N, C-alpha and C positions, 0 to 999 in steps of 0.2 A: 926036295923031290925034283927029279929031272922033268923038264917040260915035255908034254906029249908031242911026238914028232908031227902028228897030223895037225895039231894046233899051230905049231911053229911054221909048218908049210903054208897053212891058210893065212897066217899073219904076214908071212913073207910075200905071198901072192898079192895081198892087198897093198903092201908097200910098193910093189912093182906097178900096180894099177895107178896108185897115187902119184908116183914119180913120173910115169909117162904122161899122165894128164897135166901135171904141173909144168912139165917141160914143153908140151905141145903148144904151138902157136895157135892152131885151130883145134881146140879141144873137142868140138862137136864131131870131129872125124873119128874119135875114139869111143864110140858108143859102147863097144864091147867091154871096154875097161870099166865104164861107169855101171853097166849092167852087172859086171862081176862084183863090184862093191855092194850094189843093192842085194845081190844074191847071198852075200856073206851074212846077212841078217838072219837067214834061215839055217845057218850052220850051227855048230855046237861050241865053237871056241869063244870063250868069254873075251879074251883079248882082241880077237878079230871083230867081235861085235862092238867093242869099245872104239876100235879104230874106224869101223864103218860109220859109227855115230858121228865121228869127226869129218870123214871124207864125203859123206852124202851131202851135207849142207855146203861144204867148201866148193863143190863143182856143180851144185844144183842148177844154177842159172844157165849153164851151157847146154842143158839137155831138156828143153821144154817138153819134148814128146814123152819123156820119162818122168815128168814132174809128179803125176799121180802115183806112180809106183814108188818113186823115191820118198814121197811124203808118207805114204802108208808104211813103208819100211821103217822110217824114223819113228812113226807112232808105235809100231810093233816093239821097237827097242824100249820105248817108255814103259811098256808093260812087262818087261823082263823081270825075273826074280832077283837078279843080281843088281844091287844098289848102284854100283859103279857104272854099269851100263845105262841105267835109267838116268842118272845124273848127267852123264855125258850127252845122252840123247836130248835131254831137256835144254842143256846149254846150247845145243846146236839149232834148236827150233827158230830163234830169231833170225839166224843167218838165212833160213829158207825164204824169208820175206825181204831181205836186204835189197834185192833187185827185182823182186816180184811182190809188190805190196798188196796185190789182190788176195794173197793167202793169209793176210793178217787176221781177219775175222775167224777163220777156221782154226788157226793155231792158238789164238787167244781163247777160243771156246774149249779146246782140248786142255790147255794149261789151267783154265778155270776148274776143270773137272778133277784135277789132281792137286788143288790147293790144300786139300785136307790130309796130305801125306803126314805120317807120324814121324818120319825121319827128318831130323833138322836140316841135314845137308841137302836133302832132296827138296824140302820146302823152301829153303833159301835159294836154290837154283830156280825154282818156279817163280819166286818173287822177282829175282833179277831178270829172268826172261820176260816176264810181263812188263816190268818197268822199261826194259829195252824197247819192247813193242809199243808201249804207250808213247814213248818219246819219238818213235818212228811215225806212228799214225794214231794220234790220240782219239780221233773220232771213231775210227773203225774198232779200236781196242775197247773203248768204253761201251760202244754199242754191243759188242760181243759179251762183255762182262755183265752188263745190265740185262741181257737176255736170260742169264742164269737166274736173276732175281724175278724177272717178269714171268717166266714160264711156269704154268701151274703144275706141270708134270715133273718139275725139277726136284732132284733129290735134296732133302732138307739139309743134310750135312754140307753138300756142295754149295747150296745157296747161302748158308750161314758163313762159310769160309770166304765166299766172294764178297759178301757185305763187310766182313772183318778186314779183308784186304783193301777194299775201297776206303774204309775208315782209317786204317793204320798207315797205309802206304800212299794212297792216291790223294785223298782229301788234304793232307798236310802240304802237298806239293802243288796245290791248285794254281798258285801264282806262276810257277814254272811251266806247268803242263797246259793250262787253259789259256792259250794264246791263238788268235787275238781275243782279248778278254770278253768284250761284249758278245761276240759271235759264239764263243764257247760257253759262256754262262747261259745263254739262251738254249744252246744245244743240250747241255747237261740238265737244265731244268726240265726240258721236254722228256729226256730219258727218265728222270726221277718220277715225273708225273705218270708215265706209262707203267712204272714199277710199283705203284702204290695201291693197286687193286686188291692185293692180298698180303698185308704186312702185319707184324705184331706191333704193339705199342712202342716198344723201345726202338724198333727199326724205323717206325714213322718219325719219332723224335729225332733220331740220328739224321735222317734225310732233311727234315725241316731245319735243323740246326745248321746243316751244311749249306742249304739254300740261303739261310739268313746271313751267312758269311760272304755271300756274293755282293759285289758292288751294286748290282741292279736291284737288290732288295735291302741294301744298307741305308745309312744316313743319306737323306736327300733323294731316296727312291721315289719314282713317280707314283701318283695315286693308282695308275693302272697296274703297276707291278705289285704294290701292296695288296690291291684287290685280288690279284691272281693268287697270292699266297693264302689269303683268307679263304678264297674259294677252294683251294686245295684242302685246307683244314676242315672247312664245312662239309666237303664231299666225304672226307674220312669219318666225320661224325655221323654220317647217315641221317641228315636232317630231313630228308624226304621220306624216311621210313616211318611207319606207324610205330609208336612207342609201345613196348611190351615190358611190363614191370618184372617179368621173369627172366628177361634177357640181360643177364649180368654183364655179358660181354659188351653190349651196346651201351649200357650205363657207364662202364669203365671208359669206353672210347669217347663218349660224350663229355665226361668230366675232364679227361686229359686234353681233349681238343679245345675245350673252352678255356682251360688254363693256357694252352699254347697260343691261343688267339689274343690273349691280353696284351702281349708286347706289341702287336700290330694295331691294337686300338689306340695306343699312345701315338701312333703315326698317322692316325686319321681314318683307319679302316672302320667300317660299319659293323656294329654288333647286332644288327637288327634280326638276322636269321636265327642266331642263337637265343636271343631274348624271346623272340616270338615262339620258338620251339618249346622253350622252357615253360612259357606262359600257357601254351595250348596243350602240351602233352605231359609235362612233368609235374607242375604244381597241383593240378587236379587229382593226381594219384600219388602224391608225395607220401601219404600215410601208409600206402601199400608197399613201399620200398623197404628193403632191409635197413636197419638203423645206420650202419656205417655208410651206405650209399646215400641215405637221406641227407646226412650232414655234409657229405662231400658235395652233393649237388647244391645245397644251400650256400656253401662257401663259394662255389663258382658263380652263383647268382649274385651274391654280395660283391664279389670282386669285379664282376662285369657291370654291375649297376652304375658304377662311376662313369662308364663310357656309353651308356644308353642314350639315345636321342630323346628329345622331348616327346615325340610321338610314341616311341616305344615305352617311355616312362609312363605315359598316360595309360597305355594298355596294361602294363604290368602292375602298376601301383595298387589297383583294387585287390589283386591276388595276394600281394604282400600284406596289405592291411587285414585281409581275411585270416591269413596265417598268424599275424600278430595277435588278433583276437583269440585265436585258438591256443597260442602258447604263452601269452601273458595272462596271468591269473586274474580273475575278477575280484578276488579278495586276497589278503595276505595268506601265503601258503608256506608250508614247510620246505618245499623244494619246487624247482621248475627246470625246464630245459634251457639252461643259461646260454649254451653255445648256439642254440636255435635262435633265441631272442637277440643275441648279439648280431648274428648274420642278418636277421630280418630288420632290425632297427637301422643297421648300416645301409641296407638296400633302400629302406623307406626314406631315409634322409637324402640319399643321393638322387633317387628318383623324384622325390617331392621338390628338391632344389631346382629341378628342370621344369616342373609343371606344378607349381605351388597351389594354384587354385583348384586342382583336382582333389586336394585334401578337404576342400570345403564340404563336399557331399559325403566324403568317406569318413571324415573325423569331426565334422561340425565346426571347422575353423572359419574365419571370416577374412580371408585374404582377397584383396581387391586388385584386379589387374585391368579392369575395364572391359573385360570380355564377357559375352553371354554365359560362358562356361563357369563364371564365378558363382552363379545360382544363388546370389545373396538374398533374393526374395523368398527363398524356400527355408523351411524350418528343419534344421538338422541338429537341433539341440540334444536330442537323445543320443545321437552318434557321438557328440562331444562329451556328454556325460559318461557314456560307456567307455570311450577311449581314454579319457583322463583318469577315470577310476581304475582302469587296468594299469595305467602308467604308475599311479600311486601305489597300488598293490604290488606291482613289480618292484618298485623302489624299496618298499618295506621288506619284501622277501629277500631282495639282494643285500640290503644292509644287515639283515639278520644273519645271512649266510657269510658275509664278510667278517662279521664279528667272530663267528665260529672258525673261519679260516685263519684269521689273525691269531686266535688262541691256539689253533692247531700248529701254526708256524712256530710259535714260541715253544711248544712241546717238542716239535721236530728239532729245534736248535739245542734243547736240553738233551734230547736223546742222542744227537750227533756227538755232543761233547762226551757222553758216557759210553759210546760205542767202542768196542774193543777190536773187532775184526773189520777187514776191508769190505767184506760182503755186507755186513751190517751197515757200515757207513754208506756204501753204494745204494742200498735199499732206502735209507733215510733221505739221501740226496735226491733220489728219484721221487719220493713223496713230496719233498720240498719243491721240486720243479712243478709237479702237478698242482700243488697249492698256489704257487706263484702264478701259473697260467689261469687258474680259476679266479684269483684276485684281479688279474688283468681283465678278464671277461666282465667281472662285476663292475670294475671301474669304468669300463667302456660303456656298459649298459646305463649306468648312472649319468655319464657324460652325454649320452644320446637322449635319455628321457627328460632331462632337466629343461631343455628349451621347448618342450612340446606341450607344456601345461597352459600356455597363454593362447588367446584367440587368434593371434597373428604371429605364429612362431617363426624363428629364423632356422631354416634347414641347413644342415651341414653338407656342403658340396665340395669341400677341399680335403686336404690330407690331415686334418686335425686329429682324426681318430685312426689309430693304427690297429688293425685287427689282431686279436690275441694270438691267432695261429701263425702270425708272421713275426719274425724276429724284429724287435724295435730297431729303427734306423740308428746307427752309431753316430753320436755327436762328434763333430770335428775336434781334434785335440787343440788345447789352448795354444795360441801362437806365442812364439818366443818374443822377448822384448824387442821393440823396434820394427816388428813386422805386423802385418794386418791380414786378416782373412775376410773375404767378402762373403756374406751370407747369401744363400740361393734365394732368388725372388719367389715368393709364394704365388700360387694361382689366385685369381680374383674370383670371389663368389659370383655365381651367375654367369660366368664366362663359359662358353661352350668349347673354348680352345683348350686342347689337352697338352699340357707341358710335360716335359720329362720329369718323372716322379717315382713313386714307390715301386712301380712294376718294371722299371728299367734297371736291369742288372741284378743285384743281390736278392732282393725280395721277389723278383720275378722267378729266379731260380728256386727259391723256397716254395713258391706256388707250384712250380713244375714238379719238384721233387716229391712234394706231398701228393700230388696227383698220381704219380707213378708208383709211390709206395702203396697206394690204396688199390692198385690194380690186382685183381684176383687171377689165379691160374685157371684156365679152362672156362671160357665164356660159352654161352649158348647160342652164339650167332651162327648164321648160315654161311658166313664168310669162311674161306678155306682154313686159314691159320687161326683165326680168332684173335681179338685184340690181346688176349692173355697169352697167346702163343701156343695153345694146346690143340688147335684145330687139326693140324696134320702131324701130331706126335711130338711137337717141340715144346719144351718148357719156356715160360715167359723170359726167364733170365738165362 
């Protein structure tokens, strides 16, 4: 098809404008030519608009009085129906800031709005333009991008695309982009903190994981920096809010944040606020919570108990003993809540390890520390009788259950050998896994009840017990001949020093994954998005 003469003339005129500007020593004298290029944006020629998209940025710096008109013209080209025009206009945007960096925030803001393009070539152009601007002025660019996350009125799709861009393109290049390191890590931390007022659970985890990768929060981080991260997590958990058993969103947020905090307890952060909140607000209404939320919260309490201070342990221990009396049967029973008892016994041991004489009045023990709180002159024999009877009944019930489980495992093995289809084998293996987990729970319960029958028990305060809902730590492979492997040094009983252990690395990730697997969609919180991500129309995943 022959080219439209009018289009050809328009394109030719633009070439003339461009050539004159290119050859002119003082380009500012050719205002009319640059105005002609800007005017071409309002024309009908696709090729002329493509050419204008190249020429406007090229000569932009020479005509400051036309800057606003030129920028709006370039933005108009981004909204054209023709893909080729849009892509060319996007590619030209970083050039507008090359000599006029003050425009970086505005242009990054516009690019952020079109990150959601469905056209691959257009989306790629946006990514490249943003990366160019980030390398030119990282502070201004990041500030503009985070505004999309921070603004309550922001379109959900735009906001999600900006977060994905940060995760996929910016965060992996932090070593290159965040220079000087100390200054930029502080700058980005402040941006993240301002953006956390209204986030979903997965978004919050994304930002916390990013902050954890910073030098200022890594190995050797100062106590002030670790405290800052814990305070961020505590704020997200709404620990100042009155607890409402019907607010599933808050429960999910609380559970997830408690799991997130575990890794920082290993670095010396205080668990006091979480422990106090659970003791004051959660445990008194535990029975009113939905079943799946109840066990999730008990697991967080169990995992956190290892890091509770002596003072917090003293406050929480009576509540744990009260729950043990509730869930440990007074006499041999057909069944009981094994996972509850496992969590509660684990918490009991770790809390009592830090404040052993508190158990004198609670359980009738006779532990001597030389303090008035020993209360050795008082008679708590009934408490001892009741507690040890429950321990015995629990052990009898557990052994009876283990016998059934072992028999069931034998039957599963026979059924697996006889299974013909993959589906049948898969179902049997699933039942085998459930049985294995139940046996681990039972073994853990027996290991924790055994030392508690004497008047002066030794409480477990180390990593001797691995909770059933965590994968057991893998043993190191046997070393080859001629080589040796040093065993890690175990922590000392009674020591308040927290060493690198089960929650650093693999098992910490298991805790986190389980926390987020349990998050429901659509919480009842009054926060905009809701921890489950449904508050403003977005699904959690």
